[in-house]
C-alpha positions in Angstrom: 67.1 -4.3 70.4 68.1 -6.3 73.6 71.6 -7.5 73.1 71.9 -9.8 76.2 69.9 -12.8 77.3 67.5 -12.4 80.2 69.8 -14.3 82.6 73.1 -12.6 81.6 74.0 -12.3 85.3 72.6 -15.4 87.0 70.0 -18.1 87.0 68.6 -19.2 90.3 66.9 -22.6 90.5 64.5 -23.3 93.3 62.9 -26.5 94.6 59.5 -25.9 96.1 56.7 -28.2 97.5 53.9 -29.0 95.0 51.5 -26.9 97.0 53.6 -23.7 96.9 52.4 -20.8 94.8 54.0 -17.9 96.6 57.7 -18.5 96.1 57.6 -18.0 92.4 55.6 -14.8 92.7 57.9 -13.2 95.2 61.2 -14.2 93.7 60.0 -12.8 90.3 59.0 -9.5 92.0 62.4 -9.2 93.8 64.8 -10.2 91.0 67.1 -7.5 89.7 67.8 -7.0 86.0 69.8 -9.8 84.5 68.7 -12.5 87.0 66.1 -15.1 86.2 64.4 -17.6 88.5 63.4 -21.2 87.6 61.4 -23.6 89.7 60.6 -27.3 90.0 58.2 -29.0 92.5 58.7 -32.0 94.8 56.1 -34.0 96.7 55.0 -32.9 100.2 56.7 -34.8 103.0 54.5 -34.8 106.0 57.0 -36.7 108.2 60.3 -36.8 106.3 62.2 -38.3 109.3 60.0 -41.4 109.1 62.3 -43.0 106.5 65.4 -41.2 107.7 64.7 -38.5 105.0 65.3 -41.0 102.1 62.3 -39.9 100.0 62.9 -36.2 100.7 66.6 -36.4 99.7 65.9 -38.5 96.7 63.4 -36.0 95.4 65.8 -33.1 96.2 68.6 -34.8 94.3 66.4 -35.4 91.2 65.1 -31.8 91.3 68.6 -30.4 91.6 69.8 -32.4 88.7 66.9 -31.1 86.6 67.6 -27.4 87.6 71.3 -27.9 86.7 70.2 -29.0 83.2 68.3 -25.7 83.0 71.6 -23.9 83.6 71.0 -22.8 87.2 74.0 -21.1 88.8 72.8 -21.8 92.3 70.0 -24.0 93.6 67.8 -23.2 96.6 65.6 -25.6 98.6 62.6 -23.4 99.2 60.8 -25.0 102.1 61.3 -23.6 105.6 60.0 -26.5 107.7 61.5 -29.2 105.5 64.9 -27.7 105.5 64.9 -27.0 109.2 64.0 -30.6 110.0 66.4 -32.4 107.5 70.1 -32.3 108.6 71.7 -29.5 106.6 74.8 -31.4 105.6 72.7 -34.2 104.1 70.3 -31.9 102.2 72.9 -29.5 100.8 75.3 -32.4 100.1 72.7 -34.3 98.2 71.7 -31.2 96.1 75.3 -30.3 95.3 76.3 -33.9 94.5 73.4 -34.3 92.1 73.8 -30.9 90.4 77.4 -29.9 90.6 76.2 -26.5 91.6 76.3 -24.5 94.9 73.1 -25.1 96.9 71.4 -23.3 99.7 68.3 -23.9 101.8 65.7 -21.6 103.3 66.7 -22.8 106.8 70.4 -21.9 106.2 69.5 -18.7 104.5 67.5 -17.5 107.6 70.6 -18.2 109.8 72.8 -16.3 107.4 70.4 -13.4 107.3 70.2 -13.1 111.1 74.0 -13.1 111.3 74.3 -10.4 108.5 71.9 -8.1 110.4 73.6 -8.8 113.8 70.4 -10.3 115.3 70.6 -12.6 118.4 67.0 -12.4 119.7 63.9 -12.5 117.5 60.2 -13.2 117.5 58.6 -15.6 115.0 55.3 -15.3 113.1 54.2 -18.4 111.1 51.1 -20.0 109.5 51.9 -23.3 111.1 50.6 -25.5 113.9 52.2 -25.4 117.4 54.0 -28.7 116.7 55.7 -27.3 113.6 56.5 -24.1 115.4 58.2 -25.9 118.2 60.4 -27.8 115.7 61.4 -24.5 114.1 62.1 -22.8 117.4 64.3 -25.7 118.3 66.2 -25.3 115.1 66.7 -21.6 115.6 67.8 -21.9 119.2 70.1 -24.9 118.4 71.9 -22.6 116.1 72.7 -19.9 118.7 69.7 -17.6 118.5 66.9 -16.8 121.1 63.2 -16.8 120.3 61.3 -14.3 122.4 57.8 -15.1 121.2 56.2 -17.3 118.6 52.7 -17.7 117.2 51.2 -19.6 114.3 47.8 -19.7 112.6 47.2 -23.5 113.0 47.6 -24.3 109.3 49.1 -27.5 108.0 48.6 -31.3 108.4 46.2 -31.7 105.4 46.5 -30.5 101.8 43.5 -28.3 102.3 45.0 -26.5 105.3 48.4 -26.2 103.6 46.8 -24.6 100.6 45.3 -21.9 102.8 48.8 -20.6 103.7 49.1 -18.8 100.4 45.6 -17.3 100.7 46.1 -15.4 103.9 45.8 -11.7 103.0 48.9 -9.5 103.5 46.9 -7.3 105.9 46.3 -10.3 108.2 50.0 -11.3 108.0 50.8 -7.7 108.9 48.7 -7.9 112.1 50.0 -11.4 112.8 53.6 -10.3 112.6 53.1 -7.3 114.8 51.3 -9.4 117.4 54.5 -11.4 118.1 56.7 -8.3 118.6 58.3 -8.0 122.0 60.5 -5.2 123.4 63.5 -7.6 123.7 63.1 -8.9 120.1 65.6 -7.4 117.8 63.8 -8.6 114.7 60.7 -10.3 113.4 61.0 -13.5 111.4 58.1 -14.5 109.2 58.4 -18.2 108.4 57.1 -20.2 105.4 57.9 -19.8 101.7 54.2 -20.0 100.8 53.2 -17.2 103.2 52.8 -14.0 101.0 54.7 -11.5 103.2 57.6 -10.1 101.2 55.6 -7.1 100.0 54.7 -6.0 103.5 58.2 -6.2 105.0 58.9 -2.5 104.6 55.6 -1.6 106.2 56.2 -3.7 109.3 59.8 -2.4 109.6 58.6 1.2 109.4 55.9 0.4 112.0 58.0 -1.5 114.5 61.4 0.2 113.9 63.3 -3.1 113.6 64.3 -5.6 110.8 61.9 -8.0 109.4 63.0 -11.2 107.6 60.8 -13.6 105.7 61.6 -17.1 104.4 61.6 -15.8 100.9 63.5 -12.5 101.4 66.2 -14.5 103.2 66.3 -17.3 100.6 66.5 -14.9 97.7 69.1 -12.7 99.3 71.3 -15.7 100.1 70.8 -17.2 96.6 71.8 -13.9 95.0 74.9 -13.6 97.1 76.0 -17.2 96.3 75.5 -16.4 92.6 77.8 -13.4 93.0 75.0 -10.8 92.6 75.4 -8.1 95.3 72.8 -5.5 94.3 71.0 -3.5 96.9 67.3 -4.2 96.2 64.7 -1.6 97.4 61.2 -2.3 98.7 61.7 -5.6 100.6 63.4 -4.6 103.9 66.8 -4.0 105.4 68.2 -7.3 104.4 67.9 -6.9 100.7 68.9 -3.3 100.8 72.4 -4.3 102.1 
């Protein structure tokens, strides 16, 4: 008979957009024994800066409070583009004030992952439009990294196109990620928490001989570390094997 509760080591709470169906799947696949993951959804914010992020932050605060009530030990904001656009101090501050728990974001997790692997120059593969890609490039470069190449799939803007992100087959993401590789890129970054790529990270790393980070592997790795779980997790690339 099992003597310990499922979350005897940690509970990770995650805030995701209403359209996201991939984050839950990948976090549950990657979680080590004794860790559980719990999710809540917030509305899509097409242009969060339009009202100085007030709606986005309000929803993030309410969601964080709810996840704290579920006993989350750390709370993650699981949206790459949203967390790269919103000022980090405001987003994390709002989440922590509302929940009383440590908070992270996908944007911040990506930066920490790049630092942990000693990466300075990278290539980016995304499902996004060129406009969104340029905003993400600006965020990455503003934080001290260089982007050698970047390519999207033109998805986003409408709910129908956003929903297609989670339906891109892993084989197509594999080819998409390889297509942005450059000799001077020390790693590949696959952006978007709704882009089902965690399961092909090892294949791409083996093919290219360099680290591959995804929005979800970075977020889950950072959330585990903030929760005090330091396991080496196999099957999802160099970052989680650390």
